[in-house]
All heavy atoms as a GROMACS GRO file, in nm:
protein
  584
    1MET      N    1  -4.648  -0.679   5.697
    1MET     CA    2  -4.682  -0.565   5.777
    1MET      C    3  -4.834  -0.553   5.782
    1MET      O    4  -4.902  -0.555   5.680
    1MET     CB    5  -4.620  -0.439   5.716
    1MET     CG    6  -4.654  -0.317   5.791
    1MET     SD    7  -4.589  -0.157   5.732
    1MET     CE    8  -4.465  -0.191   5.616
    2SER      N    9  -4.885  -0.541   5.900
    2SER     CA   10  -5.030  -0.529   5.920
    2SER      C   11  -5.076  -0.388   5.888
    2SER      O   12  -5.015  -0.290   5.928
    2SER     CB   13  -5.064  -0.563   6.064
    2SER     OG   14  -5.200  -0.541   6.087
    3LEU      N   15  -5.183  -0.378   5.816
    3LEU     CA   16  -5.237  -0.248   5.779
    3LEU      C   17  -5.353  -0.208   5.868
    3LEU      O   18  -5.438  -0.127   5.830
    3LEU     CB   19  -5.280  -0.249   5.632
    3LEU     CG   20  -5.169  -0.275   5.531
    3LEU    CD1   21  -5.225  -0.281   5.390
    3LEU    CD2   22  -5.062  -0.169   5.540
    4LEU      N   23  -5.358  -0.262   5.988
    4LEU     CA   24  -5.466  -0.233   6.081
    4LEU      C   25  -5.468  -0.087   6.123
    4LEU      O   26  -5.573  -0.033   6.157
    4LEU     CB   27  -5.449  -0.321   6.206
    4LEU     CG   28  -5.577  -0.375   6.262
    4LEU    CD1   29  -5.609  -0.504   6.190
    4LEU    CD2   30  -5.562  -0.398   6.409
    5PHE      N   31  -5.352  -0.021   6.121
    5PHE     CA   32  -5.346   0.118   6.163
    5PHE      C   33  -5.419   0.211   6.066
    5PHE      O   34  -5.448   0.326   6.101
    5PHE     CB   35  -5.201   0.163   6.179
    5PHE     CG   36  -5.126   0.175   6.050
    5PHE    CD1   37  -5.113   0.297   5.988
    5PHE    CD2   38  -5.068   0.064   5.991
    5PHE    CE1   39  -5.044   0.309   5.870
    5PHE    CE2   40  -4.999   0.075   5.872
    5PHE     CZ   41  -4.987   0.198   5.812
    6LEU      N   42  -5.450   0.165   5.947
    6LEU     CA   43  -5.519   0.249   5.849
    6LEU      C   44  -5.668   0.263   5.878
    6LEU      O   45  -5.732   0.357   5.831
    6LEU     CB   46  -5.499   0.194   5.708
    6LEU     CG   47  -5.357   0.205   5.654
    6LEU    CD1   48  -5.348   0.139   5.518
    6LEU    CD2   49  -5.313   0.349   5.647
    7ILE      N   50  -5.724   0.171   5.956
    7ILE     CA   51  -5.867   0.176   5.987
    7ILE      C   52  -5.905   0.302   6.065
    7ILE      O   53  -5.995   0.375   6.023
    7ILE     CB   54  -5.912   0.047   6.059
    7ILE    CG1   55  -5.899  -0.072   5.964
    7ILE    CG2   56  -6.055   0.060   6.110
    7ILE    CD1   57  -5.921  -0.206   6.029
    8PRO      N   58  -5.839   0.332   6.178
    8PRO     CA   59  -5.877   0.456   6.248
    8PRO      C   60  -5.842   0.581   6.168
    8PRO      O   61  -5.912   0.683   6.175
    8PRO     CB   62  -5.801   0.452   6.379
    8PRO     CG   63  -5.704   0.342   6.369
    8PRO     CD   64  -5.744   0.255   6.256
    9LEU      N   65  -5.735   0.576   6.090
    9LEU     CA   66  -5.700   0.692   6.009
    9LEU      C   67  -5.806   0.719   5.903
    9LEU      O   68  -5.850   0.833   5.886
    9LEU     CB   69  -5.563   0.669   5.943
    9LEU     CG   70  -5.510   0.783   5.859
    9LEU    CD1   71  -5.487   0.906   5.946
    9LEU    CD2   72  -5.382   0.741   5.791
   10ALA      N   73  -5.850   0.616   5.835
   10ALA     CA   74  -5.955   0.632   5.733
   10ALA      C   75  -6.086   0.676   5.797
   10ALA      O   76  -6.157   0.761   5.743
   10ALA     CB   77  -5.974   0.501   5.657
   11THR      N   78  -6.118   0.621   5.913
   11THR     CA   79  -6.239   0.661   5.983
   11THR      C   80  -6.236   0.809   6.021
   11THR      O   81  -6.334   0.881   6.005
   11THR     CB   82  -6.258   0.575   6.110
   11THR    OG1   83  -6.258   0.438   6.074
   11THR    CG2   84  -6.384   0.611   6.183
   12GLY      N   85  -6.123   0.853   6.069
   12GLY     CA   86  -6.109   0.994   6.105
   12GLY      C   87  -6.118   1.086   5.986
   12GLY      O   88  -6.181   1.192   5.992
   13LEU      N   89  -6.056   1.047   5.875
   13LEU     CA   90  -6.062   1.130   5.755
   13LEU      C   91  -6.204   1.138   5.699
   13LEU      O   92  -6.250   1.245   5.658
   13LEU     CB   93  -5.965   1.078   5.651
   13LEU     CG   94  -5.817   1.094   5.684
   13LEU    CD1   95  -5.732   1.027   5.579
   13LEU    CD2   96  -5.781   1.240   5.700
   14VAL      N   97  -6.274   1.026   5.697
   14VAL     CA   98  -6.412   1.024   5.647
   14VAL      C   99  -6.502   1.106   5.739
   14VAL      O  100  -6.586   1.184   5.693
   14VAL     CB  101  -6.463   0.879   5.632
   14VAL    CG1  102  -6.613   0.876   5.609
   14VAL    CG2  103  -6.389   0.809   5.520
   15THR      N  104  -6.484   1.092   5.870
   15THR     CA  105  -6.564   1.169   5.966
   15THR      C  106  -6.539   1.318   5.949
   15THR      O  107  -6.634   1.398   5.948
   15THR     CB  108  -6.530   1.127   6.109
   15THR    OG1  109  -6.551   0.986   6.124
   15THR    CG2  110  -6.613   1.201   6.210
   16GLY      N  111  -6.413   1.355   5.936
   16GLY     CA  112  -6.381   1.496   5.915
   16GLY      C  113  -6.442   1.551   5.788
   16GLY      O  114  -6.495   1.662   5.785
   17TYR      N  115  -6.436   1.474   5.681
   17TYR     CA  116  -6.494   1.517   5.553
   17TYR      C  117  -6.645   1.534   5.564
   17TYR      O  118  -6.701   1.634   5.516
   17TYR     CB  119  -6.459   1.416   5.444
   17TYR     CG  120  -6.519   1.451   5.310
   17TYR    CD1  121  -6.463   1.549   5.231
   17TYR    CD2  122  -6.632   1.385   5.264
   17TYR    CE1  123  -6.518   1.582   5.108
   17TYR    CE2  124  -6.688   1.418   5.141
   17TYR     CZ  125  -6.630   1.516   5.064
   17TYR     OH  126  -6.687   1.548   4.944
   18ILE      N  127  -6.713   1.439   5.627
   18ILE     CA  128  -6.859   1.446   5.639
   18ILE      C  129  -6.901   1.567   5.722
   18ILE      O  130  -6.992   1.641   5.685
   18ILE     CB  131  -6.915   1.315   5.699
   18ILE    CG1  132  -6.902   1.203   5.597
   18ILE    CG2  133  -7.060   1.333   5.742
   18ILE    CD1  134  -6.934   1.066   5.652
   19PHE      N  135  -6.833   1.588   5.835
   19PHE     CA  136  -6.873   1.698   5.922
   19PHE      C  137  -6.836   1.834   5.864
   19PHE      O  138  -6.906   1.933   5.886
   19PHE     CB  139  -6.812   1.683   6.061
   19PHE     CG  140  -6.889   1.589   6.149
   19PHE    CD1  141  -6.834   1.470   6.189
   19PHE    CD2  142  -7.016   1.621   6.191
   19PHE    CE1  143  -6.905   1.382   6.270
   19PHE    CE2  144  -7.088   1.535   6.272
   19PHE     CZ  145  -7.032   1.415   6.312
   20LYS      N  146  -6.727   1.842   5.789
   20LYS     CA  147  -6.690   1.971   5.729
   20LYS      C  148  -6.787   2.009   5.618
   20LYS      O  149  -6.808   2.128   5.593
   20LYS     CB  150  -6.548   1.965   5.673
   20LYS     CG  151  -6.440   1.956   5.777
   20LYS     CD  152  -6.432   2.083   5.858
   20LYS     CE  153  -6.319   2.068   5.959
   20LYS     NZ  154  -6.311   2.179   6.052
   21ASN      N  155  -6.846   1.913   5.552
   21ASN     CA  156  -6.939   1.942   5.443
   21ASN      C  157  -7.085   1.945   5.488
   21ASN      O  158  -7.172   1.969   5.406
   21ASN     CB  159  -6.923   1.840   5.331
   21ASN     CG  160  -6.792   1.858   5.259
   21ASN    OD1  161  -6.740   1.968   5.251
   21ASN    ND2  162  -6.737   1.751   5.206
   22SER      N  163  -7.113   1.923   5.614
   22SER     CA  164  -7.250   1.929   5.662
   22SER      C  165  -7.282   2.070   5.709
   22SER      O  166  -7.194   2.150   5.736
   22SER     CB  167  -7.272   1.829   5.776
   22SER     OG  168  -7.200   1.870   5.889
   23ALA      N  169  -7.410   2.097   5.722
   23ALA     CA  170  -7.454   2.231   5.762
   23ALA      C  171  -7.474   2.241   5.913
   23ALA      O  172  -7.519   2.344   5.961
   23ALA     CB  173  -7.585   2.265   5.691
   24ALA      N  174  -7.439   2.139   5.986
   24ALA     CA  175  -7.458   2.141   6.131
   24ALA      C  176  -7.362   2.239   6.195
   24ALA      O  177  -7.260   2.277   6.139
   24ALA     CB  178  -7.438   2.001   6.188
   25GLU      N  179  -7.393   2.280   6.316
   25GLU     CA  180  -7.310   2.378   6.386
   25GLU      C  181  -7.208   2.314   6.479
   25GLU      O  182  -7.156   2.379   6.568
   25GLU     CB  183  -7.401   2.472   6.466
   25GLU     CG  184  -7.491   2.557   6.378
   25GLU     CD  185  -7.575   2.653   6.458
   25GLU    OE1  186  -7.556   2.660   6.581
   25GLU    OE2  187  -7.659   2.720   6.398
   26MET      N  188  -7.179   2.189   6.460
   26MET     CA  189  -7.079   2.122   6.541
   26MET      C  190  -6.942   2.156   6.484
   26MET      O  191  -6.911   2.117   6.372
   26MET     CB  192  -7.101   1.971   6.542
   26MET     CG  193  -7.231   1.929   6.604
   26MET     SD  194  -7.250   1.752   6.607
   26MET     CE  195  -7.286   1.720   6.436
   27GLU      N  196  -6.861   2.227   6.559
   27GLU     CA  197  -6.732   2.268   6.508
   27GLU      C  198  -6.618   2.182   6.561
   27GLU      O  199  -6.523   2.153   6.489
   27GLU     CB  200  -6.706   2.414   6.545
   27GLU     CG  201  -6.805   2.509   6.482
   27GLU     CD  202  -6.780   2.651   6.526
   27GLU    OE1  203  -6.675   2.676   6.589
   27GLU    OE2  204  -6.864   2.737   6.500
   28TYR      N  205  -6.622   2.146   6.686
   28TYR     CA  206  -6.508   2.081   6.749
   28TYR      C  207  -6.514   1.929   6.742
   28TYR      O  208  -6.412   1.864   6.756
   28TYR     CB  209  -6.497   2.125   6.896
   28TYR     CG  210  -6.476   2.273   6.908
   28TYR    CD1  211  -6.575   2.356   6.958
   28TYR    CD2  212  -6.356   2.330   6.869
   28TYR    CE1  213  -6.556   2.492   6.968
   28TYR    CE2  214  -6.335   2.466   6.879
   28TYR     CZ  215  -6.435   2.547   6.930
   28TYR     OH  216  -6.416   2.680   6.938
   29LEU      N  217  -6.631   1.873   6.720
   29LEU     CA  218  -6.645   1.728   6.716
   29LEU      C  219  -6.563   1.663   6.605
   29LEU      O  220  -6.490   1.567   6.631
   29LEU     CB  221  -6.792   1.689   6.707
   29LEU     CG  222  -6.822   1.539   6.712
   29LEU    CD1  223  -6.777   1.482   6.846
   29LEU    CD2  224  -6.968   1.514   6.690
   30PRO      N  225  -6.569   1.710   6.482
   30PRO     CA  226  -6.488   1.645   6.378
   30PRO      C  227  -6.338   1.660   6.402
   30PRO      O  228  -6.261   1.569   6.372
   30PRO     CB  229  -6.530   1.714   6.248
   30PRO     CG  230  -6.602   1.835   6.289
   30PRO     CD  231  -6.656   1.813   6.425
   31ASP      N  232  -6.298   1.773   6.456
   31ASP     CA  233  -6.156   1.791   6.486
   31ASP      C  234  -6.111   1.694   6.594
   31ASP      O  235  -6.002   1.636   6.585
   31ASP     CB  236  -6.129   1.934   6.531
   31ASP     CG  237  -6.158   2.035   6.421
   31ASP    OD1  238  -6.151   1.996   6.302
   31ASP    OD2  239  -6.189   2.150   6.454
   32LEU      N  240  -6.194   1.675   6.694
   32LEU     CA  241  -6.161   1.582   6.802
   32LEU      C  242  -6.154   1.439   6.752
   32LEU      O  243  -6.059   1.365   6.783
   32LEU     CB  244  -6.264   1.594   6.914
   32LEU     CG  245  -6.245   1.502   7.034
   32LEU    CD1  246  -6.119   1.541   7.109
   32LEU    CD2  247  -6.366   1.507   7.124
   33VAL      N  248  -6.252   1.399   6.671
   33VAL     CA  249  -6.253   1.262   6.617
   33VAL      C  250  -6.133   1.240   6.527
   33VAL      O  251  -6.068   1.135   6.533
   33VAL     CB  252  -6.385   1.236   6.541
   33VAL    CG1  253  -6.379   1.106   6.464
   33VAL    CG2  254  -6.503   1.234   6.637
   34THR      N  255  -6.099   1.338   6.445
   34THR     CA  256  -5.984   1.325   6.356
   34THR      C  257  -5.854   1.317   6.434
   34THR      O  258  -5.767   1.235   6.402
   34THR     CB  259  -5.980   1.443   6.257
   34THR    OG1  260  -6.104   1.449   6.189
   34THR    CG2  261  -5.868   1.427   6.158
   35ALA      N  262  -5.840   1.398   6.538
   35ALA     CA  263  -5.717   1.395   6.619
   35ALA      C  264  -5.702   1.262   6.693
   35ALA      O  265  -5.594   1.204   6.696
   35ALA     CB  266  -5.717   1.511   6.718
   36VAL      N  267  -5.811   1.212   6.751
   36VAL     CA  268  -5.806   1.084   6.821
   36VAL      C  269  -5.775   0.972   6.723
   36VAL      O  270  -5.695   0.882   6.754
   36VAL     CB  271  -5.938   1.058   6.897
   36VAL    CG1  272  -5.946   0.916   6.948
   36VAL    CG2  273  -5.951   1.155   7.013
   37SER      N  274  -5.833   0.976   6.606
   37SER     CA  275  -5.806   0.873   6.505
   37SER      C  276  -5.661   0.877   6.459
   37SER      O  277  -5.599   0.773   6.439
   37SER     CB  278  -5.899   0.891   6.385
   37SER     OG  279  -6.031   0.875   6.424
   38LEU      N  280  -5.606   0.996   6.442
   38LEU     CA  281  -5.467   1.008   6.402
   38LEU      C  282  -5.373   0.953   6.508
   38LEU      O  283  -5.280   0.879   6.477
   38LEU     CB  284  -5.432   1.154   6.372
   38LEU     CG  285  -5.287   1.182   6.334
   38LEU    CD1  286  -5.254   1.112   6.203
   38LEU    CD2  287  -5.262   1.330   6.325
   39ILE      N  288  -5.399   0.987   6.633
   39ILE     CA  289  -5.316   0.935   6.743
   39ILE      C  290  -5.328   0.784   6.752
   39ILE      O  291  -5.228   0.713   6.768
   39ILE     CB  292  -5.355   1.003   6.876
   39ILE    CG1  293  -5.313   1.151   6.871
   39ILE    CG2  294  -5.291   0.934   6.994
   39ILE    CD1  295  -5.368   1.232   6.984
   40LEU      N  296  -5.449   0.732   6.740
   40LEU     CA  297  -5.469   0.587   6.746
   40LEU      C  298  -5.399   0.517   6.630
   40LEU      O  299  -5.338   0.411   6.648
   40LEU     CB  300  -5.618   0.555   6.746
   40LEU     CG  301  -5.658   0.410   6.766
   40LEU    CD1  302  -5.606   0.359   6.900
   40LEU    CD2  303  -5.807   0.394   6.758
   41SER      N  304  -5.405   0.576   6.511
   41SER     CA  305  -5.338   0.512   6.397
   41SER      C  306  -5.187   0.517   6.413
   41SER      O  307  -5.116   0.425   6.371
   41SER     CB  308  -5.380   0.578   6.267
   41SER     OG  309  -5.335   0.711   6.262
   42LEU      N  310  -5.132   0.622   6.474
   42LEU     CA  311  -4.988   0.626   6.500
   42LEU      C  312  -4.947   0.524   6.605
   42LEU      O  313  -4.838   0.466   6.598
   42LEU     CB  314  -4.946   0.766   6.544
   42LEU     CG  315  -4.941   0.870   6.434
   42LEU    CD1  316  -4.910   1.007   6.493
   42LEU    CD2  317  -4.839   0.833   6.329
   43ILE      N  318  -5.033   0.500   6.702
   43ILE     CA  319  -5.002   0.398   6.804
   43ILE      C  320  -5.005   0.259   6.742
   43ILE      O  321  -4.920   0.175   6.773
   43ILE     CB  322  -5.102   0.409   6.921
   43ILE    CG1  323  -5.076   0.536   7.000
   43ILE    CG2  324  -5.094   0.287   7.012
   43ILE    CD1  325  -5.182   0.567   7.104
   44LEU      N  326  -5.099   0.234   6.653
   44LEU     CA  327  -5.112   0.102   6.591
   44LEU      C  328  -5.018   0.080   6.472
   44LEU      O  329  -5.006  -0.031   6.422
   44LEU     CB  330  -5.256   0.080   6.544
   44LEU     CG  331  -5.362   0.072   6.653
   44LEU    CD1  332  -5.500   0.064   6.592
   44LEU    CD2  333  -5.336  -0.046   6.744
   45ALA      N  334  -4.950   0.185   6.429
   45ALA     CA  335  -4.863   0.175   6.312
   45ALA      C  336  -4.742   0.086   6.344
   45ALA      O  337  -4.698   0.077   6.458
   45ALA     CB  338  -4.815   0.314   6.271
   46PRO      N  339  -4.688   0.021   6.242
   46PRO     CA  340  -4.567  -0.060   6.262
   46PRO      C  341  -4.450   0.029   6.304
   46PRO      O  342  -4.449   0.150   6.279
   46PRO     CB  343  -4.541  -0.121   6.124
   46PRO     CG  344  -4.663  -0.101   6.046
   46PRO     CD  345  -4.739   0.011   6.107
   47TRP      N  346  -4.351  -0.032   6.365
   47TRP     CA  347  -4.240   0.045   6.420
   47TRP      C  348  -4.161   0.117   6.312
   47TRP      O  349  -4.103   0.223   6.337
   47TRP     CB  350  -4.149  -0.043   6.505
   47TRP     CG  351  -4.077  -0.151   6.428
   47TRP    CD1  352  -4.120  -0.277   6.404
   47TRP    CD2  353  -3.949  -0.139   6.365
   47TRP    NE1  354  -4.027  -0.344   6.330
   47TRP    CE2  355  -3.921  -0.263   6.306
   47TRP    CE3  356  -3.856  -0.036   6.354
   47TRP    CZ2  357  -3.803  -0.286   6.235
   47TRP    CZ3  358  -3.739  -0.060   6.285
   47TRP    CH2  359  -3.713  -0.184   6.227
   48GLN      N  360  -4.162   0.066   6.191
   48GLN     CA  361  -4.088   0.133   6.084
   48GLN      C  362  -4.150   0.270   6.054
   48GLN      O  363  -4.078   0.369   6.035
   48GLN     CB  364  -4.089   0.049   5.955
   48GLN     CG  365  -4.015  -0.081   5.967
   48GLN     CD  366  -4.104  -0.197   6.004
   48GLN    OE1  367  -4.216  -0.179   6.050
   48GLN    NE2  368  -4.055  -0.318   5.985
   49LEU      N  369  -4.281   0.277   6.050
   49LEU     CA  370  -4.348   0.404   6.026
   49LEU      C  371  -4.335   0.498   6.145
   49LEU      O  372  -4.323   0.620   6.129
   49LEU     CB  373  -4.495   0.382   5.993
   49LEU     CG  374  -4.523   0.316   5.859
   49LEU    CD1  375  -4.672   0.292   5.842
   49LEU    CD2  376  -4.470   0.400   5.746
   50GLN      N  377  -4.336   0.443   6.265
   50GLN     CA  378  -4.317   0.526   6.384
   50GLN      C  379  -4.178   0.589   6.385
   50GLN      O  380  -4.163   0.706   6.419
   50GLN     CB  381  -4.339   0.443   6.510
   50GLN     CG  382  -4.484   0.404   6.531
   50GLN     CD  383  -4.502   0.316   6.653
   50GLN    OE1  384  -4.406   0.268   6.713
   50GLN    NE2  385  -4.628   0.296   6.691
   51ILE      N  386  -4.077   0.512   6.345
   51ILE     CA  387  -3.941   0.566   6.337
   51ILE      C  388  -3.934   0.675   6.231
   51ILE      O  389  -3.871   0.779   6.251
   51ILE     CB  390  -3.839   0.453   6.305
   51ILE    CG1  391  -3.832   0.351   6.419
   51ILE    CG2  392  -3.701   0.509   6.273
   51ILE    CD1  393  -3.762   0.402   6.542
   52LEU      N  394  -4.000   0.653   6.117
   52LEU     CA  395  -4.001   0.753   6.011
   52LEU      C  396  -4.065   0.884   6.058
   52LEU      O  397  -4.012   0.992   6.033
   52LEU     CB  398  -4.075   0.699   5.888
   52LEU     CG  399  -4.087   0.794   5.770
   52LEU    CD1  400  -3.952   0.822   5.710
   52LEU    CD2  401  -4.181   0.735   5.667
   53VAL      N  402  -4.176   0.875   6.128
   53VAL     CA  403  -4.243   0.994   6.181
   53VAL      C  404  -4.152   1.063   6.282
   53VAL      O  405  -4.140   1.187   6.283
   53VAL     CB  406  -4.379   0.958   6.243
   53VAL    CG1  407  -4.437   1.073   6.320
   53VAL    CG2  408  -4.476   0.913   6.136
   54LEU      N  409  -4.086   0.987   6.367
   54LEU     CA  410  -3.995   1.044   6.467
   54LEU      C  411  -3.880   1.118   6.400
   54LEU      O  412  -3.845   1.229   6.441
   54LEU     CB  413  -3.943   0.933   6.558
   54LEU     CG  414  -3.849   0.977   6.670
   54LEU    CD1  415  -3.922   1.069   6.767
   54LEU    CD2  416  -3.794   0.856   6.743
   55VAL      N  417  -3.822   1.060   6.297
   55VAL     CA  418  -3.712   1.125   6.226
   55VAL      C  419  -3.760   1.254   6.160
   55VAL      O  420  -3.691   1.357   6.166
   55VAL     CB  421  -3.651   1.028   6.121
   55VAL    CG1  422  -3.559   1.100   6.026
   55VAL    CG2  423  -3.577   0.915   6.192
   56LEU      N  424  -3.877   1.252   6.099
   56LEU     CA  425  -3.931   1.373   6.037
   56LEU      C  426  -3.956   1.483   6.139
   56LEU      O  427  -3.928   1.600   6.113
   56LEU     CB  428  -4.060   1.340   5.962
   56LEU     CG  429  -4.044   1.254   5.837
   56LEU    CD1  430  -4.182   1.218   5.780
   56LEU    CD2  431  -3.961   1.324   5.733
   57VAL      N  432  -4.005   1.446   6.256
   57VAL     CA  433  -4.028   1.545   6.362
   57VAL      C  434  -3.896   1.603   6.410
   57VAL      O  435  -3.883   1.726   6.428
   57VAL     CB  436  -4.107   1.482   6.479
   57VAL    CG1  437  -4.105   1.571   6.601
   57VAL    CG2  438  -4.249   1.454   6.436
   58ILE      N  439  -3.795   1.520   6.429
   58ILE     CA  440  -3.665   1.568   6.476
   58ILE      C  441  -3.603   1.663   6.374
   58ILE      O  442  -3.550   1.769   6.410
   58ILE     CB  443  -3.572   1.450   6.507
   58ILE    CG1  444  -3.620   1.377   6.632
   58ILE    CG2  445  -3.427   1.496   6.524
   58ILE    CD1  446  -3.547   1.249   6.661
   59ILE      N  447  -3.610   1.628   6.246
   59ILE     CA  448  -3.554   1.715   6.142
   59ILE      C  449  -3.627   1.849   6.137
   59ILE      O  450  -3.563   1.955   6.128
   59ILE     CB  451  -3.559   1.644   6.005
   59ILE    CG1  452  -3.459   1.528   6.003
   59ILE    CG2  453  -3.531   1.741   5.892
   59ILE    CD1  454  -3.471   1.439   5.882
   60SER      N  455  -3.759   1.846   6.145
   60SER     CA  456  -3.834   1.971   6.137
   60SER      C  457  -3.811   2.059   6.260
   60SER      O  458  -3.801   2.181   6.248
   60SER     CB  459  -3.983   1.943   6.118
   60SER     OG  460  -4.035   1.877   6.230
   61VAL      N  461  -3.796   1.998   6.377
   61VAL     CA  462  -3.769   2.076   6.498
   61VAL      C  463  -3.631   2.140   6.490
   61VAL      O  464  -3.613   2.256   6.528
   61VAL     CB  465  -3.784   1.987   6.623
   61VAL    CG1  466  -3.726   2.055   6.745
   61VAL    CG2  467  -3.929   1.953   6.647
   62ARG      N  468  -3.533   2.067   6.440
   62ARG     CA  469  -3.399   2.125   6.425
   62ARG      C  470  -3.401   2.244   6.330
   62ARG      O  471  -3.338   2.346   6.356
   62ARG     CB  472  -3.301   2.020   6.374
   62ARG     CG  473  -3.256   1.926   6.480
   62ARG     CD  474  -3.146   1.837   6.427
   62ARG     NE  475  -3.105   1.742   6.528
   62ARG     CZ  476  -3.018   1.647   6.508
   62ARG    NH1  477  -2.962   1.632   6.390
   62ARG    NH2  478  -2.985   1.565   6.605
   63ARG      N  479  -3.472   2.233   6.219
   63ARG     CA  480  -3.480   2.345   6.125
   63ARG      C  481  -3.549   2.465   6.188
   63ARG      O  482  -3.506   2.580   6.169
   63ARG     CB  483  -3.554   2.303   5.998
   63ARG     CG  484  -3.471   2.215   5.910
   63ARG     CD  485  -3.539   2.192   5.779
   63ARG     NE  486  -3.460   2.101   5.697
   63ARG     CZ  487  -3.499   2.047   5.586
   63ARG    NH1  488  -3.620   2.075   5.540
   63ARG    NH2  489  -3.422   1.967   5.517
   64LEU      N  490  -3.656   2.441   6.262
   64LEU     CA  491  -3.725   2.552   6.327
   64LEU      C  492  -3.637   2.618   6.432
   64LEU      O  493  -3.636   2.741   6.445
   64LEU     CB  494  -3.855   2.503   6.390
   64LEU     CG  495  -3.967   2.468   6.294
   64LEU    CD1  496  -4.084   2.406   6.369
   64LEU    CD2  497  -4.012   2.591   6.219
   65LEU      N  498  -3.560   2.539   6.506
   65LEU     CA  499  -3.470   2.596   6.606
   65LEU      C  500  -3.359   2.677   6.540
   65LEU      O  501  -3.320   2.782   6.590
   65LEU     CB  502  -3.411   2.486   6.694
   65LEU     CG  503  -3.505   2.424   6.797
   65LEU    CD1  504  -3.438   2.308   6.868
   65LEU    CD2  505  -3.550   2.529   6.897
   66GLN      N  506  -3.307   2.629   6.427
   66GLN     CA  507  -3.204   2.704   6.357
   66GLN      C  508  -3.258   2.836   6.304
   66GLN      O  509  -3.192   2.939   6.312
   66GLN     CB  510  -3.148   2.620   6.241
   66GLN     CG  511  -3.060   2.507   6.286
   66GLN     CD  512  -3.017   2.419   6.169
   66GLN    OE1  513  -3.064   2.435   6.057
   66GLN    NE2  514  -2.928   2.323   6.197
   67GLN      N  515  -3.380   2.836   6.252
   67GLN     CA  516  -3.441   2.960   6.205
   67GLN      C  517  -3.464   3.058   6.320
   67GLN      O  518  -3.442   3.178   6.306
   67GLN     CB  519  -3.574   2.932   6.134
   67GLN     CG  520  -3.558   2.864   6.001
   67GLN     CD  521  -3.693   2.828   5.940
   67GLN    OE1  522  -3.797   2.848   6.002
   67GLN    NE2  523  -3.690   2.772   5.820
   68HIS      N  524  -3.506   3.006   6.434
   68HIS     CA  525  -3.530   3.089   6.550
   68HIS      C  526  -3.400   3.150   6.601
   68HIS      O  527  -3.395   3.267   6.636
   68HIS     CB  528  -3.600   3.010   6.660
   68HIS     CG  529  -3.632   3.090   6.781
   68HIS    ND1  530  -3.726   3.190   6.780
   68HIS    CD2  531  -3.581   3.088   6.906
   68HIS    CE1  532  -3.731   3.245   6.900
   68HIS    NE2  533  -3.646   3.184   6.978
   69GLU      N  534  -3.292   3.070   6.605
   69GLU     CA  535  -3.163   3.121   6.650
   69GLU      C  536  -3.110   3.225   6.553
   69GLU      O  537  -3.049   3.324   6.594
   69GLU     CB  538  -3.063   3.006   6.664
   69GLU     CG  539  -3.091   2.916   6.781
   69GLU     CD  540  -3.000   2.795   6.785
   69GLU    OE1  541  -2.913   2.782   6.695
   69GLU    OE2  542  -3.014   2.714   6.878
   70TYR      N  543  -3.134   3.206   6.424
   70TYR     CA  544  -3.089   3.304   6.325
   70TYR      C  545  -3.162   3.437   6.343
   70TYR      O  546  -3.102   3.543   6.334
   70TYR     CB  547  -3.113   3.249   6.183
   70TYR     CG  548  -3.075   3.346   6.075
   70TYR    CD1  549  -2.942   3.372   6.046
   70TYR    CD2  550  -3.174   3.411   6.002
   70TYR    CE1  551  -2.907   3.462   5.947
   70TYR    CE2  552  -3.139   3.501   5.903
   70TYR     CZ  553  -3.005   3.526   5.876
   70TYR     OH  554  -2.972   3.615   5.777
   71ARG      N  555  -3.291   3.431   6.370
   71ARG     CA  556  -3.369   3.552   6.391
   71ARG      C  557  -3.329   3.622   6.519
   71ARG      O  558  -3.331   3.744   6.528
   71ARG     CB  559  -3.518   3.521   6.394
   71ARG     CG  560  -3.572   3.484   6.260
   71ARG     CD  561  -3.721   3.458   6.265
   71ARG     NE  562  -3.768   3.407   6.138
   71ARG     CZ  563  -3.881   3.345   6.123
   71ARG    NH1  564  -3.962   3.326   6.226
   71ARG    NH2  565  -3.917   3.301   6.004
   72MET      N  566  -3.295   3.547   6.622
   72MET     CA  567  -3.256   3.607   6.749
   72MET      C  568  -3.117   3.672   6.738
   72MET      O  569  -3.089   3.767   6.809
   72MET     CB  570  -3.254   3.502   6.860
   72MET     CG  571  -3.390   3.444   6.893
   72MET     SD  572  -3.503   3.567   6.958
   72MET     CE  573  -3.433   3.590   7.118
   73GLY      N  574  -3.032   3.622   6.649
   73GLY     CA  575  -2.897   3.674   6.636
   73GLY      C  576  -2.890   3.804   6.560
   73GLY      O  577  -2.798   3.883   6.576
   74THR      N  578  -2.990   3.831   6.475
   74THR     CA  579  -2.983   3.954   6.395
   74THR      C  580  -3.078   4.059   6.445
   74THR      O  581  -3.163   4.044   6.519
   74THR     CB  582  -3.016   3.927   6.246
   74THR    OG1  583  -3.145   3.870   6.237
   74THR    CG2  584  -2.911   3.840   6.186
   0.00000   0.00000   0.00000
């Protein structure tokens, strides 16, 4: 399994850490770089990890929908 998808993820995390700890007034730039890096790393990830992320999203959405339906019923 190629670990190439970790490069943009690590870059985004390091960029976010540097900008959050700096005194500059740039607020949205580190968030944008981190989000783009996360999306790029998910695109480059092997299919096994993509399936795992998809399953986690489906499970969490089902739980949220069940909680919402429970709240609407009472």
